[in-house]
Structures are given as structure tokens and as C-alpha cells.
DRENLO-560370 format. One record per residue: x, y, z of N, C-alpha, C in turn; residue number from 1. Coordinates in nm, 3 decimals. Each point is the difference from the previous one (the first is absolute). Example, Ala and Ser with C-alpha at 12.3 -4.5 7.8 and 13.67 -1.06 7.14 Angstrom:
# residues 2
+---------+---------+---------+---------+---------+---------+---------+---------+---------+-----+
|      nu |      nv |      nw |     cau |     cav |     caw |      cu |      cv |      cw |  nr |
+---------+---------+---------+---------+---------+---------+---------+---------+---------+-----+
|   1.319 |  -0.569 |   0.780 |  -0.089 |   0.119 |   0.000 |   0.090 |   0.120 |   0.000 |   1 |
|  -0.035 |   0.105 |  -0.072 |   0.082 |   0.119 |   0.006 |  -0.077 |   0.109 |   0.073 |   2 |
+---------+---------+---------+---------+---------+---------+---------+---------+---------+-----+
# end
This chain:
# residues 57
+---------+---------+---------+---------+---------+---------+---------+---------+---------+-----+
|      nu |      nv |      nw |     cau |     cav |     caw |      cu |      cv |      cw |  nr |
+---------+---------+---------+---------+---------+---------+---------+---------+---------+-----+
|  -2.855 |   3.033 |   0.225 |   0.051 |  -0.095 |  -0.103 |   0.077 |  -0.133 |   0.062 |   1 |
|  -0.018 |  -0.112 |  -0.086 |   0.070 |  -0.078 |   0.121 |   0.105 |  -0.041 |  -0.084 |   2 |
|   0.083 |  -0.064 |   0.123 |   0.151 |  -0.042 |  -0.120 |   0.005 |  -0.049 |  -0.096 |   3 |
|   0.079 |   0.088 |  -0.083 |  -0.009 |   0.009 |  -0.146 |  -0.069 |   0.095 |  -0.140 |   4 |
|  -0.070 |   0.079 |   0.112 |  -0.010 |   0.043 |  -0.056 |   0.059 |   0.116 |  -0.029 |   5 |
|  -0.055 |   0.053 |  -0.116 |  -0.012 |   0.156 |  -0.071 |  -0.079 |   0.072 |  -0.044 |   6 |
|   0.003 |   0.145 |  -0.007 |  -0.075 |   0.074 |  -0.020 |   0.117 |   0.016 |  -0.171 |   7 |
|  -0.134 |  -0.060 |  -0.097 |   0.059 |   0.058 |  -0.095 |   0.071 |   0.184 |  -0.100 |   8 |
|  -0.043 |   0.067 |   0.067 |  -0.005 |   0.185 |  -0.009 |   0.155 |  -0.028 |   0.088 |   9 |
|   0.040 |  -0.085 |   0.015 |   0.143 |   0.036 |   0.038 |   0.067 |  -0.091 |  -0.104 |  10 |
|  -0.027 |  -0.087 |  -0.082 |   0.074 |  -0.099 |  -0.081 |   0.028 |   0.123 |  -0.158 |  11 |
|  -0.007 |   0.157 |   0.025 |  -0.017 |   0.059 |  -0.187 |   0.036 |   0.003 |   0.001 |  12 |
|   0.064 |  -0.023 |  -0.117 |   0.188 |   0.131 |  -0.047 |   0.018 |   0.081 |  -0.011 |  13 |
|   0.099 |  -0.020 |   0.098 |   0.069 |   0.105 |   0.036 |   0.087 |   0.123 |  -0.086 |  14 |
|  -0.029 |   0.096 |  -0.071 |   0.069 |   0.038 |  -0.101 |   0.121 |   0.106 |   0.084 |  15 |
|   0.142 |  -0.032 |  -0.028 |   0.148 |  -0.012 |   0.044 |   0.038 |   0.075 |  -0.098 |  16 |
|   0.059 |   0.114 |  -0.022 |   0.102 |   0.115 |  -0.052 |   0.149 |  -0.028 |   0.017 |  17 |
|   0.043 |  -0.130 |  -0.036 |   0.135 |   0.008 |  -0.021 |   0.075 |   0.032 |  -0.103 |  18 |
|   0.163 |   0.056 |   0.050 |   0.026 |   0.089 |  -0.095 |   0.191 |  -0.074 |  -0.048 |  19 |
|  -0.026 |  -0.096 |  -0.127 |   0.106 |  -0.076 |   0.001 |   0.158 |   0.000 |   0.020 |  20 |
|   0.033 |   0.171 |  -0.057 |   0.114 |   0.022 |   0.089 |   0.022 |   0.002 |   0.150 |  21 |
|  -0.089 |   0.034 |   0.062 |   0.012 |   0.023 |   0.135 |   0.020 |  -0.189 |   0.123 |  22 |
|   0.023 |  -0.042 |  -0.051 |  -0.064 |  -0.181 |   0.035 |   0.153 |  -0.045 |   0.020 |  23 |
|   0.028 |  -0.031 |   0.049 |   0.045 |  -0.064 |   0.048 |   0.019 |  -0.156 |  -0.116 |  24 |
|   0.173 |   0.057 |  -0.104 |   0.020 |  -0.152 |  -0.064 |   0.085 |  -0.104 |   0.036 |  25 |
|  -0.087 |  -0.130 |  -0.042 |   0.031 |  -0.144 |   0.101 |   0.190 |   0.001 |  -0.107 |  26 |
|   0.057 |   0.061 |  -0.028 |   0.098 |  -0.030 |  -0.135 |   0.101 |   0.118 |   0.040 |  27 |
|   0.045 |   0.103 |   0.077 |   0.065 |   0.047 |   0.017 |   0.085 |  -0.051 |   0.142 |  28 |
|  -0.025 |  -0.090 |   0.101 |   0.051 |  -0.073 |   0.093 |   0.082 |  -0.068 |  -0.052 |  29 |
|  -0.032 |  -0.088 |  -0.169 |   0.061 |  -0.165 |   0.013 |   0.184 |   0.047 |   0.016 |  30 |
|   0.017 |  -0.096 |   0.029 |   0.156 |  -0.024 |   0.054 |   0.125 |  -0.153 |  -0.024 |  31 |
|   0.020 |  -0.005 |  -0.074 |   0.077 |  -0.094 |  -0.089 |   0.171 |  -0.035 |   0.053 |  32 |
|  -0.077 |  -0.135 |   0.033 |   0.203 |  -0.043 |   0.084 |   0.019 |  -0.113 |   0.052 |  33 |
|   0.050 |  -0.060 |   0.022 |   0.041 |  -0.077 |   0.093 |  -0.018 |   0.039 |   0.106 |  34 |
|  -0.014 |  -0.124 |   0.160 |   0.054 |  -0.019 |   0.079 |   0.016 |  -0.166 |   0.067 |  35 |
|   0.098 |   0.057 |   0.082 |   0.111 |  -0.148 |   0.096 |  -0.038 |   0.046 |   0.099 |  36 |
|  -0.002 |  -0.143 |   0.063 |   0.008 |   0.011 |   0.170 |   0.055 |  -0.130 |   0.021 |  37 |
|   0.126 |   0.078 |   0.117 |   0.043 |  -0.147 |   0.111 |  -0.024 |  -0.049 |   0.083 |  38 |
|  -0.060 |  -0.059 |   0.032 |  -0.072 |  -0.050 |   0.205 |   0.149 |   0.054 |   0.060 |  39 |
|   0.088 |  -0.201 |  -0.092 |   0.142 |   0.073 |   0.082 |   0.005 |  -0.169 |   0.111 |  40 |
|  -0.145 |  -0.092 |  -0.025 |  -0.003 |  -0.080 |   0.081 |  -0.024 |  -0.143 |  -0.097 |  41 |
|   0.069 |  -0.104 |  -0.002 |   0.007 |  -0.110 |  -0.085 |  -0.103 |  -0.073 |  -0.019 |  42 |
|  -0.059 |  -0.055 |  -0.111 |  -0.155 |  -0.125 |   0.013 |   0.022 |  -0.050 |   0.104 |  43 |
|   0.101 |  -0.105 |   0.003 |  -0.043 |  -0.041 |   0.143 |   0.008 |   0.037 |   0.152 |  44 |
|   0.027 |   0.153 |   0.019 |  -0.051 |   0.056 |   0.118 |  -0.120 |   0.032 |  -0.006 |  45 |
|  -0.079 |   0.109 |  -0.143 |  -0.116 |   0.016 |  -0.042 |  -0.105 |  -0.129 |  -0.012 |  46 |
|   0.003 |  -0.073 |   0.009 |  -0.071 |  -0.219 |   0.057 |  -0.049 |   0.003 |   0.113 |  47 |
|   0.189 |  -0.004 |   0.078 |  -0.047 |   0.004 |   0.122 |  -0.076 |   0.049 |   0.119 |  48 |
|   0.060 |   0.190 |  -0.028 |  -0.114 |   0.089 |   0.008 |  -0.141 |   0.001 |   0.023 |  49 |
|  -0.047 |  -0.066 |  -0.146 |  -0.133 |  -0.069 |  -0.049 |  -0.076 |  -0.072 |   0.144 |  50 |
|   0.132 |  -0.086 |   0.019 |  -0.058 |  -0.150 |   0.067 |  -0.005 |   0.026 |   0.138 |  51 |
|   0.038 |   0.108 |   0.045 |  -0.009 |   0.070 |   0.095 |  -0.102 |   0.080 |   0.093 |  52 |
|   0.012 |   0.078 |  -0.153 |  -0.174 |   0.107 |  -0.005 |  -0.138 |  -0.159 |   0.017 |  53 |
|  -0.012 |  -0.069 |  -0.069 |  -0.057 |  -0.123 |  -0.049 |   0.013 |  -0.009 |   0.154 |  54 |
|   0.075 |  -0.087 |   0.021 |  -0.008 |  -0.009 |   0.164 |  -0.057 |   0.063 |   0.130 |  55 |
|   0.009 |   0.122 |  -0.071 |  -0.093 |   0.076 |   0.138 |  -0.070 |   0.048 |   0.093 |  56 |
|  -0.068 |  -0.089 |  -0.209 |  -0.158 |   0.055 |   0.024 |  -0.083 |  -0.131 |   0.023 |  57 |
+---------+---------+---------+---------+---------+---------+---------+---------+---------+-----+
# end
């Protein structure tokens, strides 16, 4: 077989028996709420740091 070739017998449909009750429910872990973040730096300090990082490169 060359690159990109495949054996068609490997492409057959797989019969899987899944139990929906035992499956992971994506809605089990939903979280509603807010988040707040304070970095403690002013915009000018952050812009100065960005310029320093750009200059280092």
C-alpha cells in the first residue's frame, strides 16, 4: 500500500452498544455566574510593560 491508501475492510461500520444512562451528560457541569479580575496595574503600566516586551524581541 502506498501513502494515503487504506484497506476498505477497515472502513466497515462499527456496531457499538452505548447506554445513554451511563454516558457523560454535558449539562451536568454547567456553571452560571460571573468572574471578576483585578490585575492591580494601571493601563499606562500595562502599556509600558507591553512596549518593554516588544523591545526585548
